[in-house]
Structure formats: structure tokens, C-alpha cells
C-alpha positions in Angstrom: 0.0 0.0 0.0 1.6 3.3 -1.1 0.9 6.5 -3.0 2.4 8.2 -6.0 4.1 11.5 -6.4 2.2 12.0 -9.6 -0.2 10.2 -11.9 -0.8 11.1 -15.5 -4.3 11.0 -17.0 -3.3 8.0 -19.1 -2.3 6.0 -16.0 1.5 6.4 -15.8 2.7 6.5 -12.2 5.8 8.5 -11.2 7.6 8.2 -7.9 10.7 9.9 -6.8 12.9 8.8 -3.9 16.1 9.8 -2.2 17.8 6.4 -1.8 15.6 4.2 -4.0 14.3 2.1 -1.1 10.7 3.2 -1.4 10.5 2.8 -5.1 12.5 -0.5 -5.0 9.9 -1.9 -2.6 7.1 -1.1 -5.1 9.0 -2.9 -7.9 10.4 -6.0 -6.1 8.7 -6.3 -2.8 5.0 -7.3 -2.7 2.9 -9.8 -4.6 0.5 -7.0 -5.3 0.5 -3.3 -5.0 -2.3 -0.8 -4.2 -1.7 2.9 -4.8 -4.0 5.4 -3.0 -3.7 8.7 -4.9 -5.3 12.0 -4.2 -6.7 14.1 -7.0 -4.0 16.7 -6.4 -1.4 14.3 -7.8 -3.1 14.0 -11.2 -1.4 15.8 -14.1 -3.0 16.5 -17.5 0.3 16.1 -19.4 2.7 13.3 -19.7 5.7 11.9 -17.8 7.7 15.2 -17.9 4.9 17.1 -16.3 4.5 14.3 -13.7 8.2 14.5 -12.8 8.0 18.3 -12.6 5.0 18.1 -10.3 6.8 15.7 -8.0 9.9 18.0 -7.8 7.9 21.2 -7.6 5.1 20.2 -5.2 6.3 17.1 -3.3 10.0 17.4 -2.8 10.2 20.9 -1.2 7.6 20.4 1.6 9.0 16.8 2.2 12.5 18.2 2.6 11.2 20.8 5.0 9.2 18.2 7.0 12.2 15.9 7.2 14.5 18.7 8.2 16.8 18.1 5.2 19.6 20.6 4.5 18.6 21.3 0.9 18.0 24.5 -1.1 14.4 23.4 -1.8 13.7 23.0 2.0 14.9 26.6 2.4 13.6 28.2 -0.8 10.4 26.1 -1.2 11.2 25.3 -4.8 13.4 22.6 -6.4 16.9 23.9 -7.2 18.0 20.6 -8.9 20.8 20.5 -6.3 23.6 18.1 -5.5 23.0 18.2 -1.7 23.8 15.1 0.2 20.3 15.4 1.8 18.6 15.5 -1.7 15.4 13.3 -1.7 14.9 13.2 -5.4 17.7 11.0 -6.7 15.8 8.0 -8.0 12.8 8.3 -10.4 10.6 5.3 -11.1 8.1 5.5 -14.0 5.5 2.8 -14.1 3.7 2.4 -17.4 2.9 -1.3 -16.7 2.9 -3.4 -13.6 6.3 -4.8 -12.7 6.6 -8.5 -13.5 2.9 -8.7 -14.1 2.3 -8.0 -10.4 -1.4 -7.2 -9.8 -1.6 -3.4 -9.3 -4.6 -1.3 -8.4 -4.9 2.5 -8.3 -7.5 4.0 -6.1 -8.1 7.6 -7.0 -9.5 9.6 -4.2 -11.5 12.7 -4.9 -9.7 14.9 -2.3 -6.2 16.2 -1.9 -3.9 13.7 -0.1 -0.3 14.4 0.8 2.1 16.4 -1.3 
């Protein structure tokens, strides 16, 4: 059970992670995966817009919440930095279920998370 940083209208899921542990678990861990995604994470464009959404709207508040020493935590916008505390090092783009793993997406008609 997890969420996504962004979801395109055609169903592509984008997750960005600092070390890769969160996205790795969604690829190799469970026998099935369920994403619970708030309407605020839907993007009208494609993968590039989804990545931009994650970096613009998810990474800065998460860095601040986690007390990371990054420009985006201070400035509130992604600076595409090389900080050791950077939380957007690994990007996973799912256009199909990994290994045929059953995957469900529950889209919730409210804003959830970043």
C-alpha cells in the first residue's frame, strides 16, 4: 500500500525517492501493489509534467518536513541541487505493472499528501 508523487491522466505512475528504497519496494517487494492517490497528484500532461509536479510540489515540503539541508527546503522550490540530503535521486516511472504484479490504483476525490 503506497501512494504516488504523480499520476498522468493515461495512468503512468511517477515516484521519486532519495535512496531508492521506497521505489524499490514497489518494484520488487510485494505480490500485489495498491496505490491510493489524491486528486492533487493527477497531471494533465505526460511523464515530464509528472516529474515536474513531484519536484515542484512534493520534494520541497517533504524536505522541510524531514529537516533536510537542501535548497528546496529553504527556498520552497526545487533547485536541482547536489545536496547530500537530496530526496529526489531515483525516479521510477510505471507504465505497466512490474513482473505482471497485480496493481490497483484508487483515485480519491480529495487532496492527499504532497
